N, C-alpha and C positions, 0 to 999 in steps of 0.2 A: 503493498498499498504506499502510498507517494503521502508526503507530509504537506501542509499549505501553513504559512504564517497566517495567513489570513481565510480560517475558511468560512464559504458563504451557505448561507440557508436555503436550501431548495425542496420544493413541494413537486408531486406528480399526478398529473391524470392519466387514468386508463392503466392502473399501475397491477390489476391481474392478467393484464393480456400477455401475449407472445413477447413485441417489441419491449418492452418495458422492463424485461430482465436484464438486457443489454446495457440500459437507461442508467439502473440502478447500479451497474457496476463499474461505469465510467465515473456517475458522482464520486463512488468509496473509492475508486484507484487516482483518483484528481485530489483529495484528501479534503473533501468536502461532506456534507451532513443532509442529511435527508428529514425534515421535519415536517411534512402534512405529505398525506397520498388518499387518493378518491378514485374509485371503481363500484361501480351498482354491484359488481358480482365481489363475495367476500373471500373467497380461494386465495388471500394474499398471506400464508405462512413463508413466501419469501423474504418479506420484511427482516422477520427476526436472523436472516442470514447478515444482515447489516446494523441494527437499531432496533432497540425493544423500543423506546421511547416514541417513535410514527406518529402521530395523532393519523390514526381513518378514520372515511368516513365514506359510508352507500348512499349519500343524498348528496348530490355537489351544491344543494344550496346551502347546507352546513358548513360545506368543505369553502364557500365563497365568502360565507359569512367569517369562516376561522382566519382565511387570510387578509380580510379587512379587519380585522380585530386587531393581528400582527401588524398590519399597514398603522394603524395609531397607537401600540406600544414601545416600548422599547426600540432603537435600531439595533440592536444585537440581536432581536427574536425575528427580524422582519425578515420576508422570505425574496432573496435575491435575483432567484432563478426558477421559471416554473415549465418543467418538461412535461410536454404533450405530448399521450403516447396512445389518445383516444380515437375512434374512431375518424376516418376522414371528414364526413360532415360535421364533427364537432370544432374541428382545428379553428375553426376561425373564433368561434365567439370565446374558446379556451385564451386562444392567443388575446383575444380581447381583456379577458380577464388579468390576466397579466400584469398587461398594459396597466389596467386602469388601480391594481394591487400595488403599481410600483417596482415592474421584476420585470425584467428580460426573459423573452420565450424561449425555448429551446425545443422545437415541434418536429416529430418527423414527417418523414415524405407520405402525401403531398402535403404541401404548406397548407394548402385548399385546396380545392376541386374545380372552383371556376375561377380564369383568372382578373375580373374588375374585384374581385376581393380584397387584391393586393395594394389596389390604389387605397384601398381603406385603411390596410394595416398603415400602410408608408403615413397617412395623417395623422393618425394616432402616435407614428414614432416621432413624429413630429411636434407632435401637443406636448408628449409624457416625454419627451426623454429616452425612452427606455427603445431597447433593440430586439427585434425579431429574429430568430436563427433557426436554418433549418439544417436536418442531417443530408450530407452529400457525399456520404463516403467512398465512395467506389472513387471522387477523385481524390483521397487519400491515397489510396491502394499505391504502394512502392512500383510495382508492375506500370499500373498504369499508367501513373505519373513520367517516369520512367519513360514509355511509350509515345505519350503527349510530346516528349522534350525532342523525340525523335524525327514526330511529324511536324514541329514548327522548326526543325534545321531544314525542312524540304519544302520549304512556300511555295504555292502553286500548284503542288503535284496533287492531280484529281486521283482518288482511291475508290476502289470497288468493295463494299460491305454488304456480308449478311450476317444477319443478327435473328440466333433461333433462343427463345426463351422455352422451355417446354417443363411442365409440373404437374405432379398426381395432385387432386383435391379430391378430399370425400362426401358425402354427399353434407355434412352440415356444412361444407360453403354457399350448397345455395338457396340457403333458409338464413346463415349470417347474414348480418350488416355489409361482407365483402359481394355480397351475393346480388345486392341492390343499387344498381349504378345509381342513382340516386343518394346514394349514402357513401361508397367508396369513389364512385367515378368510373365504374368497370372496370372490366381487365385491363384495359387499355392509361387508363389513371392508376391504380391500383398495384399492378406489375409494372405495366411499360415505365411507368413515373424514372425509376432508378435509372431506365437504360437510355431512354430519350435523351434523359440529361447528360450522362455518359458520351452519348454520341455528338449530341451540340458542343460540349463542354471540349473531346477529339477533331472534330472536323468541322466545326463553326455552324454559323447561323441556318436555318432551315429557306430557302430557298422553293422548295415544291414538295408536294404532299399526294398521294395516291392514296383511298384503301381499297382492297379489292375483296375483303372478309371482316364483318364484324358483328362477332354473336354474342353469348352468354360466356362462355368461354373459351373465344377464341378472337384473334382477330391478326390482320395481314395488311401490310401497305408497303410504299416506297418511298421514299425522300431523299430530296435532292437538297444536300447541304451545301456550305459553300467550296469543300473541298472532298467530297466524297457521292458517291453512287449509293442508296442504301436500300436492302429489301429485308424487312423484318415479319416474323412472327411470332405471337403470343399465344401459349395454350396453356390452361391448367386442365387441361382434357388427359386422363389416364393413357388412352388409347393410341396419343399423338406420341408415345414416347420410343425410343429407338430399343426398348429393353421393355422388361418387366417389370413396373415396380414393385418392389419390396417395402410393406408399410415400417416405417420407423426408421429405415435404413435409405432403400436406392429410389429418391422421388423425382430427383432434378435433373434436366440436361441443360446443359447454357453452352453455345458456341458463339464468340463472334470471328470472323474471320476477314482478314484485309489481304486485301491481290492473294487470296488464295491461301493465304498462311491463316491460321489458326492463330487470334490472339489468347496465351494464355494468362489464368489470371486467379486460377482457382486456390489457390494460398497465399497468405498472407491478408488473410480477413478477422484475424487475433488481434481482438483491440483497435480497432478501427473507431469505434463509437467511442471508447476513450480516447481518440486523437483527435477526433471531434470536438469531442468538451474543451480539452485541452488548449488548440484553438482559440474556442470562445473564450475561455479564462486569458488567454493569453492578449486581448484584444482584438481576435481578428473573427474567423468562423464565415461561417455563408449565408447571407442576410437573402431581402424578400429580393435585390436585384438576379441574385444568382440564381434562384431558383425560379426565376417567371418565365424563359424561354421556353422549357418542358413542360408549365403548366396551361400557354397557351400551346402548346404544338399538341400536349394532349388532348385540350380541349377542342380545337379544332380536327382531331383527328375522330373523335365521338362522335362528332355532325358534322364530317362531310360524309356527300355523298358513295354509296359504293361506285367504281370505275373499273374496268376490266376483270368484271368477277371472276370467279375460277373455286373449284372446289377445293377444299382445304389442304387434300391430298397434295396435290401438284402445288400449291402454296408452300405448304411446308419443305417438298421433297428442291422445291428452289433455294432455300435459304441453309440445308444440312451442308457441314462441309464435307467435301472429296474426302475419300480413303487415302488419295496421293495427297492431299493437304496434309501432312505428321508436322510439316517444320513449324516447329514453333515460334513465335515472337516474342 
């Protein structure tokens, strides 16, 4: 565990969710303390891994009241950062709570579902003096950062890119908030946002986008970016995997091919959230402007007409790496 000369107070929303564990670890490993948490579900025994004195709420209104009470109390007790791990459609409201109680917000992707909400958040940043940060951890992956430097050494070169992200999701997915587009942004935003941000960061702004498939658990299309032509395919259908998925073990296939060579970044994910937190605490971090391009792109993809429609199998085959593409970047 890292120590910090001036430990900050953190609170967290959505603490019972899957991604919250990474944030709890990051708060702990950067030497800071969690003082309050909220989730409508009470399966939060994970909190005992870090502290026994965290105030926990199952009702958001009581959590809100507690943070406001702390804001009006001693400076040493006030919440400095609110970490937001709640469902996507609640992000905007929870960020606004953070700014209102005098805390900076650290919000999981996507920062918001609809891009016009970003303008309101930036206005509130100006009014409150607080900051809104998001978690773009792939930008801190050592292999991807090194690859970006290689690209920048070849200005003007245009690349051919295929992106495939295939994962297995059980029946729970369809009845959870993740399976409801207005709550999650659908597969394009809930899953695709990670990779759209990565592509834009690596290859530059979007010039043209076409959507060839858009279903509840599948989407595919093409992008013309400043320095790349991209084919992409996203799926949460287990039948799309190139192997038989094994529950609890082998459930995901991810491949990015650049000019016929596979970009390898399977390793190096350990503690990326902790690195995100350290960047924020050191006065850097990714703010609203960094999040905007991928949110605008995913929104456009969700609402674009389907063109050049083809069946899922054909679109999937177009992005799968060829057996000969074994050389790793």
